[in-house]
C-alpha positions as CSV (number, residue, x, y, z in Angstrom):
1,M,7.6,-25.4,41.1
2,L,7.4,-26.0,37.6
3,N,9.5,-28.8,38.2
4,N,6.9,-30.8,40.4
5,Y,5.0,-31.9,37.8
6,S,5.0,-35.1,35.6
7,D,5.5,-34.8,32.1
8,E,2.0,-37.3,31.9
9,Q,0.2,-34.6,34.3
10,L,1.3,-31.9,32.3
11,R,-0.2,-34.0,28.9
12,L,-3.8,-34.7,30.8
13,A,-4.5,-31.1,31.7
14,A,-3.0,-29.9,28.3
15,R,-5.4,-32.3,26.4
16,L,-8.5,-31.4,28.8
17,Y,-8.2,-27.8,28.5
18,Y,-6.3,-27.3,24.9
19,L,-8.3,-29.6,22.8
20,D,-11.2,-30.7,24.8
21,G,-12.0,-27.4,25.8
22,L,-13.1,-27.7,29.8
23,G,-12.4,-25.4,31.6
24,Q,-10.4,-25.0,34.6
25,S,-12.3,-25.8,37.3
26,E,-13.0,-28.9,35.1
27,V,-9.5,-29.4,33.9
28,A,-8.5,-29.2,38.4
29,R,-11.5,-32.0,39.0
30,L,-9.5,-34.4,36.0
31,A,-6.7,-34.0,37.1
32,K,-6.9,-33.9,41.2
33,V,-5.4,-30.4,41.8
34,S,-6.6,-27.6,43.0
35,Q,-7.9,-24.9,41.0
36,A,-5.1,-22.4,41.5
37,K,-2.6,-24.8,40.0
38,V,-4.1,-25.7,36.4
39,S,-2.3,-22.0,35.1
40,R,0.8,-23.6,37.0
41,L,0.3,-26.7,35.1
42,L,-0.3,-25.0,31.6
43,A,2.4,-22.9,31.9
44,A,4.4,-25.3,32.9
45,A,3.0,-27.7,29.2
46,R,4.3,-24.7,27.5
47,E,7.9,-24.5,29.0
48,R,8.7,-28.3,28.6
49,G,7.5,-28.3,24.9
50,I,4.2,-30.2,24.9
51,V,1.9,-27.5,24.2
52,R,3.4,-25.7,21.6
53,I,0.7,-22.8,20.3
54,S,0.9,-21.5,16.5
55,V,-0.8,-18.9,15.2
56,A,-2.0,-18.2,11.9
57,E,-0.4,-15.3,9.9
58,Y,-2.2,-12.3,10.0
59,E,-0.9,-9.7,7.5
60,P,-2.0,-6.5,9.0
61,R,-1.9,-4.0,5.8
62,D,-3.6,-4.2,2.8
63,Q,-1.1,-4.3,0.2
64,A,-3.6,-4.0,-2.5
65,L,-4.6,-0.8,-1.3
66,E,-1.3,0.1,-0.6
67,T,-0.5,-0.5,-4.4
68,T,-3.2,1.6,-5.5
69,L,-2.8,4.3,-3.6
70,R,1.0,4.6,-4.5
71,K,-0.3,4.7,-8.6
72,E,-2.7,6.9,-8.2
73,L,-1.4,9.8,-5.3
74,G,2.8,9.0,-7.1
75,L,4.2,8.6,-3.8
76,N,7.0,7.0,-2.5
77,A,5.9,4.8,-0.2
78,V,2.6,3.8,1.6
79,A,0.8,1.8,4.3
80,V,-2.3,0.9,4.6
81,I,-3.1,-0.6,8.3
82,K,-6.6,-2.8,8.6
83,T,-8.9,-1.5,11.4
84,I,-11.1,-4.0,12.8
85,E,-14.7,-2.4,11.7
86,G,-16.5,-0.5,14.6
87,A,-13.3,0.3,16.0
88,T,-13.5,4.0,17.8
89,A,-11.3,6.3,16.8
90,E,-8.8,5.5,19.7
91,D,-8.8,2.2,19.3
92,A,-7.7,3.3,14.9
93,R,-5.2,5.4,16.4
94,R,-3.8,2.5,18.5
95,T,-3.8,0.0,15.4
96,V,-2.1,2.4,13.1
97,G,0.3,3.0,15.7
98,H,1.4,-0.4,16.0
99,F,2.0,-2.0,13.3
100,G,2.9,1.8,11.5
101,A,5.6,1.7,13.9
102,P,7.8,-0.8,11.6
103,F,7.1,0.7,8.7
104,V,8.0,4.3,9.6
105,A,11.6,3.2,11.9
106,G,12.5,1.9,8.2
107,L,12.0,5.0,7.2
108,L,14.6,6.8,10.0
109,P,18.0,6.4,8.8
110,P,21.0,5.9,12.0
111,K,21.9,9.8,12.8
112,S,19.6,11.4,11.1
113,V,17.6,15.1,11.4
114,V,14.0,14.1,12.2
115,A,11.2,17.1,12.1
116,V,8.5,16.4,14.5
117,A,4.7,17.8,14.6
118,G,2.2,16.9,17.3
119,G,-0.3,15.0,16.9
120,R,-2.7,12.3,18.1
121,S,-1.9,9.6,15.4
122,I,1.5,10.8,15.9
123,R,2.1,9.6,19.6
124,E,0.3,6.6,19.2
125,L,3.1,5.6,16.6
126,V,5.9,7.1,18.2
127,Q,5.5,5.4,21.0
128,H,5.4,1.8,19.2
129,L,8.6,2.7,17.8
130,P,11.2,0.3,18.7
131,E,13.9,1.1,20.9
132,D,17.2,1.4,19.6
133,K,19.5,3.5,21.1
134,S,22.6,2.8,18.0
135,R,19.9,5.0,16.2
136,Q,21.1,8.6,17.6
137,L,18.2,10.4,15.9
138,T,18.5,14.4,16.1
139,V,14.6,15.0,16.6
140,V,13.5,18.7,16.2
141,Q,10.5,20.4,17.5
142,A,8.6,20.9,13.8
143,M,5.7,23.4,15.6
144,G,5.3,24.6,18.9
145,N,2.9,23.8,22.1
146,I,-0.6,24.1,20.7
147,D,-1.5,25.9,24.0
148,S,-0.6,26.0,28.3
149,N,-1.7,22.2,28.9
150,V,1.2,20.3,27.2
151,G,-0.6,16.8,26.3
152,S,1.2,13.6,25.2
153,E,0.5,14.5,21.8
154,D,2.4,17.8,21.9
155,A,5.2,17.6,20.3
156,L,7.4,18.7,22.6
157,E,6.6,15.5,24.0
158,L,6.6,13.5,20.9
159,G,10.2,14.7,20.2
160,R,11.4,13.8,23.7
161,V,9.6,10.3,23.6
162,L,11.6,9.9,20.2
163,A,15.1,11.0,20.9
164,R,15.1,9.1,24.2
165,R,14.1,6.0,22.8
166,S,16.8,6.4,19.4
167,G,19.4,7.1,22.0
168,G,19.5,10.6,20.5
169,C,19.4,14.3,21.0
170,F,16.4,16.4,20.9
171,L,16.1,20.3,20.2
172,T,12.9,22.0,21.3
173,L,10.9,25.3,19.9
174,N,10.1,27.2,23.2
175,S,7.2,28.7,22.0
176,P,3.3,28.3,21.3
177,A,1.9,27.3,18.2
178,F,0.2,30.5,18.0
179,V,0.6,33.7,19.4
180,S,-1.4,37.0,19.3
181,D,-0.4,38.6,16.3
182,R,2.6,39.4,13.8
183,R,4.5,41.1,15.9
184,T,4.3,39.1,18.6
185,R,5.3,36.3,16.3
186,E,8.4,38.4,14.9
187,A,10.1,38.7,18.5
188,F,9.8,35.0,19.0
189,L,11.5,34.4,16.0
190,S,14.3,36.9,16.5
191,L,15.6,34.9,19.8
192,P,18.8,33.2,18.9
193,E,17.5,30.1,20.5
194,I,14.5,30.0,18.2
195,R,16.9,30.6,15.2
196,S,18.7,27.9,15.8
197,V,16.2,25.1,15.6
198,R,14.8,26.4,12.9
199,Q,18.1,26.3,11.2
200,R,17.9,22.9,12.2
201,L,14.4,22.1,10.9
202,A,15.8,23.2,7.8
203,E,18.5,20.6,8.1
204,A,15.8,17.7,8.3
205,D,15.5,14.4,6.8
206,V,12.5,13.2,8.2
207,A,9.6,14.8,9.1
208,L,7.0,13.7,10.8
209,V,3.9,15.0,10.7
210,G,-0.4,14.8,10.8
211,I,-2.9,16.2,8.2
212,G,-5.7,18.1,9.7
213,T,-8.9,19.5,8.8
214,L,-10.9,22.4,10.2
215,D,-13.0,19.7,11.7
216,N,-10.5,17.3,12.2
217,S,-7.5,17.7,13.9
218,V,-5.5,18.0,17.2
219,F,-6.2,21.6,16.8
220,A,-9.8,21.0,16.5
221,A,-9.7,18.2,19.0
222,R,-7.8,21.1,21.8
223,R,-10.9,23.8,20.9
224,V,-8.4,26.1,19.3
225,F,-10.3,27.6,16.8
226,S,-13.2,29.1,17.4
227,P,-16.8,28.8,14.8
228,R,-15.8,31.9,14.0
229,D,-12.2,31.1,13.4
230,T,-13.2,28.0,11.1
231,D,-15.6,30.4,9.3
232,E,-12.8,32.6,8.5
233,L,-10.5,29.8,7.6
234,T,-12.9,28.3,5.1
235,A,-13.3,31.7,3.8
236,C,-9.7,31.9,2.9
237,G,-9.7,28.4,0.7
238,A,-8.2,26.3,3.6
239,V,-8.6,22.2,3.3
240,G,-6.2,20.6,5.2
241,E,-3.5,22.0,8.0
242,I,-0.1,20.8,8.6
243,C,2.1,22.0,12.0
244,G,-0.5,24.6,11.9
245,R,-0.3,26.2,8.5
246,F,-3.5,25.7,6.8
247,Y,-3.0,24.9,2.9
248,D,-5.5,25.5,-0.3
249,K,-6.8,23.0,-2.8
250,N,-3.4,23.8,-4.2
251,G,-1.1,23.1,-1.3
252,R,-0.2,26.6,-0.8
253,E,-0.9,28.2,2.4
254,C,-3.7,30.2,3.0
255,D,-3.4,34.2,3.4
256,S,-5.1,34.0,6.6
257,P,-4.8,36.1,10.1
258,W,-3.1,32.5,11.3
259,R,-0.5,32.8,8.8
260,D,0.9,35.6,10.6
261,R,0.6,34.0,14.0
262,V,2.0,30.5,13.8
263,L,5.9,29.3,15.1
264,S,5.9,26.3,13.1
265,I,8.0,24.8,10.1
266,D,7.1,26.5,6.8
267,L,5.4,24.5,3.9
268,E,8.2,25.6,2.2
269,Q,10.6,24.1,4.7
270,I,8.9,20.5,4.2
271,R,8.5,20.8,0.3
272,R,12.7,20.4,0.5
273,I,12.4,17.7,3.1
274,P,13.4,14.4,1.4
275,Q,11.2,12.4,3.5
276,V,7.8,13.8,4.8
277,I,5.9,10.9,6.0
278,G,2.1,11.8,6.7
279,I,0.3,9.9,9.7
280,V,-3.5,9.7,9.1
281,V,-5.9,8.2,11.3
282,G,-9.8,8.7,11.2
283,G,-12.5,10.8,8.9
284,N,-12.5,11.3,5.3
285,R,-9.7,13.3,4.4
286,S,-8.9,13.0,0.9
287,A,-9.3,16.8,0.1
288,A,-6.8,17.4,2.8
289,I,-4.4,15.0,1.7
290,S,-4.9,14.8,-2.1
291,A,-3.9,19.0,-1.6
292,A,-0.8,17.9,0.5
293,I,0.8,15.9,-2.6
294,R,-0.3,18.2,-5.0
295,G,1.8,21.2,-3.0
296,N,4.3,18.9,-2.9
297,L,4.0,18.2,0.8
298,L,3.8,14.7,1.6
299,K,6.2,11.7,-0.2
300,A,4.9,9.1,2.3
301,L,1.7,7.9,4.0
302,V,0.7,6.3,6.9
303,I,-3.3,5.4,7.2
304,D,-6.0,3.7,8.5
305,D,-7.9,1.7,5.8
306,T,-11.5,3.2,6.3
307,S,-10.0,6.6,5.5
308,A,-7.7,4.7,2.7
309,R,-10.4,3.9,1.3
310,F,-12.2,7.7,1.1
311,L,-8.9,8.4,-0.5
312,T,-8.8,5.3,-3.3
313,G,-10.2,7.5,-6.6
314,A,-10.7,10.8,-5.4
315,A,-6.9,11.2,-6.2
316,T,-7.5,10.8,-10.0
317,A,-8.9,13.8,-10.8
318,R,-5.9,15.8,-9.5
319,A,-3.6,18.1,-11.1
320,K,0.3,17.3,-11.5
321,P,2.0,17.8,-8.1
322,A,3.8,21.5,-7.6
323,G,7.7,20.9,-8.6
324,R,7.3,17.4,-9.7
325,T,8.4,16.1,-13.2
């Protein structure tokens, strides 16, 4: 059908629409075609090279801010993604997921072992990672399921997606993120299938984790904690959370009742992973991020520009990270 139009017709339609700014109904009238055919004319013009559309280069990352954060935080890699002013939290997560995915893909070596946490921002990023079956990642679920209603932001689902897109395999941690008490937790930990997954977590080359606060995390969004629980964690000195483990201003795990109930990768295991990438979108989480770095829990960061500005300068007063020279 596209070959039925002469170059002269296509040039006329393209001129009227792209250069003169006429609407399709006006183009149809002047080009003597039905309005329904205008879009076909424009498509044919593009196919034959009569119309060549160029888009000015857009840089989605704030490189100046990245340089500042790398210097202030001592991280080995930082991606600060620009977001549109007034964007909702969900829009910002989608933007960071889209433009942050190539950065993260470059930090995932082929055939590596990747620990994956749950989280809304990680969900968007994993969904935008390029499909490459030759990468063959071994993906390991780093934390149990948030609640009985498994959603797209749970580590269980994210791990499946990443393993499928990379042509690899997925090891599941068949447990809830939190159980009722220490005794139940120990019963889970004694199961051979749980022990084997935790062993693979100890062998991880890379980890993708979210960094939550007491009022801004996937746990808060799913209302896992009551106001009383939040007050209790605050009293214990909690400023941040990774994989359901709450830590203080120095990145040390808080001695709270939740510590005896969580089923996830240990913070000490996270410290030993060569590349731990924090995915953060929305809100002022500078205290949580700084504490995680202070405790040597992060090596790289993907963050939106608004959150990054909160963080800029906040790290200058931080102490030297534990375990670093």
